[in-house]
C-alpha positions as CSV (number, residue, x, y, z in Angstrom):
1,X,-13.4,-22.7,23.2
2,X,-9.7,-22.7,22.8
3,X,-7.2,-23.4,25.5
4,X,-6.0,-20.5,27.7
5,X,-3.8,-18.2,25.6
6,X,-5.2,-19.4,22.3
7,X,-7.5,-17.4,20.1
8,X,-11.2,-18.3,20.0
9,X,-12.4,-17.9,16.4
10,X,-15.9,-17.1,15.4
11,X,-18.2,-19.7,13.8
12,X,-17.6,-20.8,10.2
13,X,-20.5,-18.6,8.9
14,X,-19.3,-15.6,10.9
15,X,-15.8,-16.1,9.5
16,X,-17.2,-16.2,6.0
17,X,-19.3,-13.1,6.6
18,X,-16.2,-11.3,7.9
19,X,-14.0,-12.5,5.0
20,X,-16.4,-11.6,2.2
21,X,-17.8,-8.4,3.5
22,X,-14.5,-6.9,4.6
23,X,-13.3,-7.4,1.1
24,X,-16.6,-6.0,-0.3
25,X,-16.4,-3.0,1.9
26,X,-12.8,-2.2,0.8
27,X,-13.5,-2.6,-2.9
28,X,-16.7,-0.6,-2.7
29,X,-14.8,2.3,-1.3
30,X,-12.0,1.8,-3.9
31,X,-14.6,2.1,-6.7
32,X,-16.1,5.2,-5.0
33,X,-12.6,6.8,-5.0
34,X,-12.3,6.6,-8.8
35,X,-12.0,10.0,-10.5
36,X,-15.2,10.9,-12.3
37,X,-13.6,11.0,-15.7
38,X,-12.4,7.4,-15.2
39,X,-15.9,6.4,-14.1
40,X,-17.2,7.7,-17.4
41,X,-14.4,6.6,-19.7
42,X,-14.1,3.1,-18.3
43,X,-17.8,2.5,-17.6
44,X,-17.5,2.0,-13.9
45,X,-20.7,0.9,-12.1
46,X,-21.4,0.2,-8.4
47,X,-24.6,-1.5,-7.3
48,X,-26.0,-4.0,-4.8
49,X,-27.8,-7.3,-5.2
50,X,-29.5,-7.8,-1.8
51,X,-26.6,-7.1,0.6
52,X,-24.0,-8.2,-1.9
53,X,-21.8,-5.6,-3.6
54,X,-21.8,-5.5,-7.4
55,X,-18.8,-4.0,-9.1
56,X,-18.3,-3.6,-12.8
57,X,-15.8,-2.0,-15.1
58,X,-17.4,-2.4,-18.5
59,X,-14.5,-1.3,-20.7
60,X,-12.1,-3.8,-19.1
61,X,-11.6,-7.3,-20.3
62,X,-10.2,-8.3,-16.9
63,X,-13.0,-10.2,-15.1
64,X,-11.4,-9.4,-11.7
65,X,-12.8,-5.8,-12.0
66,X,-16.4,-6.9,-12.6
67,X,-17.6,-9.0,-9.7
68,X,-20.3,-9.5,-7.0
69,X,-19.0,-9.9,-3.5
70,X,-20.8,-11.4,-0.5
71,X,-23.5,-13.3,-2.4
72,X,-25.5,-15.8,-0.4
73,X,-24.3,-14.9,3.1
74,X,-26.7,-12.3,4.6
75,X,-29.6,-13.8,2.7
76,X,-29.9,-17.0,0.5
77,X,-29.4,-16.6,-3.2
78,X,-32.5,-17.1,-5.3
79,X,-32.8,-17.9,-9.0
80,X,-34.6,-14.6,-9.4
81,X,-31.5,-12.8,-8.0
82,X,-29.3,-14.5,-10.5
83,X,-31.6,-13.6,-13.3
84,X,-31.4,-10.0,-12.1
85,X,-27.6,-10.3,-12.1
86,X,-27.7,-11.6,-15.7
87,X,-29.9,-8.6,-16.7
88,X,-27.4,-6.3,-15.0
89,X,-24.5,-7.8,-16.9
90,X,-26.1,-7.5,-20.3
91,X,-27.7,-4.2,-19.5
92,X,-24.4,-2.6,-18.4
93,X,-22.4,-3.9,-21.4
94,X,-20.0,-5.8,-19.2
95,X,-18.1,-8.4,-21.3
96,X,-16.6,-10.5,-18.6
97,X,-18.0,-11.1,-15.1
98,X,-16.9,-13.1,-12.0
99,X,-19.1,-14.5,-9.3
100,X,-17.1,-15.7,-6.2
101,X,-19.0,-18.2,-4.1
102,X,-18.0,-18.9,-0.5
103,X,-18.5,-22.4,0.8
104,X,-20.8,-20.9,3.4
105,X,-23.1,-19.3,0.7
106,X,-26.6,-20.6,0.7
107,X,-28.2,-22.5,-0.9
108,X,-25.5,-24.9,-2.3
109,X,-27.6,-25.1,-5.4
110,X,-26.2,-21.7,-6.4
111,X,-23.2,-23.5,-7.9
112,X,-25.5,-25.4,-10.3
113,X,-27.6,-22.4,-11.0
114,X,-24.6,-20.5,-12.2
115,X,-23.4,-23.3,-14.4
116,X,-26.9,-23.6,-15.9
117,X,-26.7,-19.9,-16.8
118,X,-23.4,-20.3,-18.7
119,X,-20.8,-19.6,-16.0
120,X,-17.7,-21.8,-15.8
121,X,-15.4,-22.4,-12.8
122,X,-12.0,-20.9,-12.8
123,X,-9.0,-20.8,-10.4
124,X,-10.2,-20.5,-6.7
125,X,-9.0,-17.9,-4.2
126,X,-7.7,-18.8,-0.7
127,X,-9.3,-16.7,2.1
128,X,-7.1,-16.1,5.1
129,X,-7.6,-14.7,8.6
130,X,-5.2,-13.4,11.2
131,X,-6.0,-12.5,14.8
132,X,-4.9,-9.4,16.7
133,X,-1.5,-10.8,17.7
134,X,1.3,-9.3,15.8
135,X,3.2,-11.8,13.7
136,X,6.9,-12.4,14.2
137,X,8.7,-9.4,12.7
138,X,10.5,-10.2,9.5
139,X,13.7,-8.6,8.5
140,X,14.0,-6.6,5.2
141,X,16.7,-4.2,4.2
142,X,13.9,-2.1,2.7
143,X,12.4,0.8,4.6
144,X,8.6,0.5,5.2
145,X,6.7,3.8,5.5
146,X,3.1,4.8,5.8
147,X,2.4,6.9,2.8
148,X,0.2,10.0,2.7
149,X,-0.8,12.2,-0.3
150,X,2.8,13.5,-0.5
151,X,4.0,10.1,-1.8
152,X,0.7,8.8,-3.3
153,X,2.5,8.7,-6.7
154,X,5.0,6.1,-5.3
155,X,2.2,3.8,-4.1
156,X,0.3,4.1,-7.4
157,X,3.4,3.5,-9.4
158,X,4.4,0.3,-7.6
159,X,0.8,-1.0,-7.6
160,X,0.2,-0.5,-11.3
161,X,3.7,-1.3,-12.6
162,X,4.1,-4.5,-10.6
163,X,1.0,-6.0,-12.2
164,X,1.2,-4.4,-15.6
165,X,-2.1,-2.5,-15.1
166,X,-3.4,-0.1,-17.7
167,X,-2.5,3.6,-17.5
168,X,-5.9,4.7,-16.1
169,X,-5.2,2.6,-13.0
170,X,-2.5,5.0,-11.8
171,X,-4.7,8.0,-11.0
172,X,-7.3,5.6,-9.6
173,X,-4.8,4.0,-7.2
174,X,-3.5,7.5,-6.3
175,X,-7.0,8.7,-5.5
176,X,-7.4,6.1,-2.8
177,X,-4.4,7.3,-0.8
178,X,-5.6,9.6,2.1
179,X,-9.2,8.5,2.0
180,X,-10.8,7.7,5.4
181,X,-10.1,4.2,6.7
182,X,-7.3,3.6,4.2
183,X,-3.7,3.2,5.1
184,X,-1.1,2.8,2.3
185,X,2.5,1.6,2.7
186,X,5.5,1.7,0.5
187,X,8.8,-0.1,0.9
188,X,11.7,2.0,-0.1
189,X,15.2,1.2,-1.3
190,X,16.9,4.5,-0.7
191,X,14.8,6.9,-2.8
192,X,13.3,4.2,-5.0
193,X,9.9,2.7,-4.3
194,X,10.1,-1.0,-4.3
195,X,6.9,-2.6,-2.9
196,X,3.5,-1.6,-1.6
197,X,0.5,-2.8,0.3
198,X,-2.7,-1.3,1.8
199,X,-4.9,-1.7,4.9
200,X,-8.6,-0.8,4.8
201,X,-10.4,-0.9,8.2
202,X,-14.1,-1.8,8.2
203,X,-15.5,-1.7,11.7
204,X,-13.0,-3.8,13.7
205,X,-11.7,-5.9,10.7
206,X,-8.7,-4.9,8.6
207,X,-8.6,-5.9,5.0
208,X,-5.1,-6.4,3.6
209,X,-4.8,-5.9,-0.2
210,X,-2.9,-4.3,-3.1
211,X,0.3,-6.2,-2.1
212,X,2.8,-5.7,-4.9
213,X,6.6,-5.7,-5.5
214,X,8.5,-4.5,-8.5
215,X,10.5,-7.3,-10.2
216,X,13.9,-5.9,-9.3
217,X,13.2,-5.9,-5.6
218,X,11.7,-9.3,-5.1
219,X,13.1,-11.9,-2.6
220,X,14.1,-9.2,-0.2
221,X,11.3,-9.7,2.4
222,X,9.2,-6.7,1.4
223,X,5.8,-8.3,1.5
224,X,6.4,-10.1,4.9
225,X,7.6,-6.8,6.4
226,X,4.7,-4.8,5.0
227,X,2.3,-7.5,6.3
228,X,3.8,-7.2,9.8
229,X,3.6,-3.4,9.7
230,X,-0.1,-3.3,8.6
231,X,-1.1,-5.8,11.3
232,X,0.8,-4.0,14.0
233,X,-0.7,-0.6,12.9
234,X,-4.2,-2.2,12.6
235,X,-4.0,-3.6,16.1
236,X,-3.1,-0.1,17.4
237,X,-6.2,1.2,15.5
238,X,-8.6,-1.3,17.1
239,X,-8.7,-4.1,14.6
240,X,-9.5,-7.5,16.1
241,X,-9.1,-9.5,12.9
242,X,-7.3,-9.2,9.5
243,X,-8.5,-10.6,6.2
244,X,-6.7,-11.2,3.0
245,X,-6.8,-13.5,0.0
246,X,-4.5,-14.9,-2.7
247,X,-4.5,-17.6,-5.4
248,X,-4.6,-21.1,-4.2
249,X,-1.1,-22.8,-4.1
250,X,-1.0,-25.9,-6.3
251,X,1.8,-28.0,-7.9
252,X,0.7,-26.8,-11.3
253,X,0.4,-23.1,-10.2
254,X,2.7,-22.5,-7.2
255,X,2.0,-19.3,-5.4
256,X,4.7,-17.9,-3.0
257,X,2.2,-15.4,-1.6
258,X,0.0,-18.4,-0.3
259,X,3.0,-19.8,1.6
260,X,4.0,-16.4,2.8
261,X,0.6,-16.0,4.5
262,X,1.0,-19.3,6.4
263,X,4.5,-18.3,7.5
264,X,3.2,-15.0,8.7
265,X,0.6,-16.7,11.0
266,X,-2.5,-16.5,8.9
267,X,-5.1,-19.2,9.1
268,X,-6.7,-20.6,5.9
269,X,-10.5,-20.2,6.2
270,X,-11.5,-21.8,2.9
271,X,-10.8,-21.9,-0.8
272,X,-13.5,-19.8,-2.5
273,X,-14.9,-20.9,-5.9
274,X,-14.9,-18.4,-8.7
275,X,-17.2,-18.6,-11.7
276,X,-16.8,-16.5,-14.8
277,X,-19.2,-15.5,-17.6
278,X,-18.6,-14.0,-21.0
279,X,-21.5,-11.9,-22.3
280,X,-20.1,-11.1,-25.8
């Protein structure tokens, strides 16, 4: 138990469950939002392996869009489960696939089992949590607004342009705006969209994702301001916790987003291993 006035955090396994399944819940709904023609053209699949969520985008060479989330938390991983996953990868025609493994996943042998099946370890992700206390408000000269379907184009434009995503991602991002449990934000410089971020609420946990800033508007406090607004709104909507993730910050690969999370009052839960596989 913490001291009076301090936040009492759940157990390590409960934190891992929260971190992984809030992300899984958000991405599952994101895939469900994809327009039907994109599902067909890009080979989008959504499935489950036990309680874990399996996502794949078979036409994409980006392994981020073909992943399994939540593996080894609700139930231990078995080698039969991994064999089933391998059959799924080859059967769906997915070229690249990623398996994130939380340190809380059981059994620990799953890391060896993945290597034995041809997976290799790549850059890890840092998983963060924030409690239901609003962080210190950060100044930005940009205007932060909750975006509905009337400005869905602005959110989709920033989200796809900032990361150089393919054209089909624009209508997909746009289709998420206005869906239940989603809250999308755009930072504006006058009439020009500059940055964006999204909040997805799963039970009493808010997942923070799709943070992006156009190159010409960076270093103006947009992401810190959008983080603050999403947490403040999420608290008003009943969220007790907020989950997000970013690349690990290292001397060889510095990541300003990682440091921004710490400055905004987020607590690092763990660094999550990522394993990739190339089928063809």
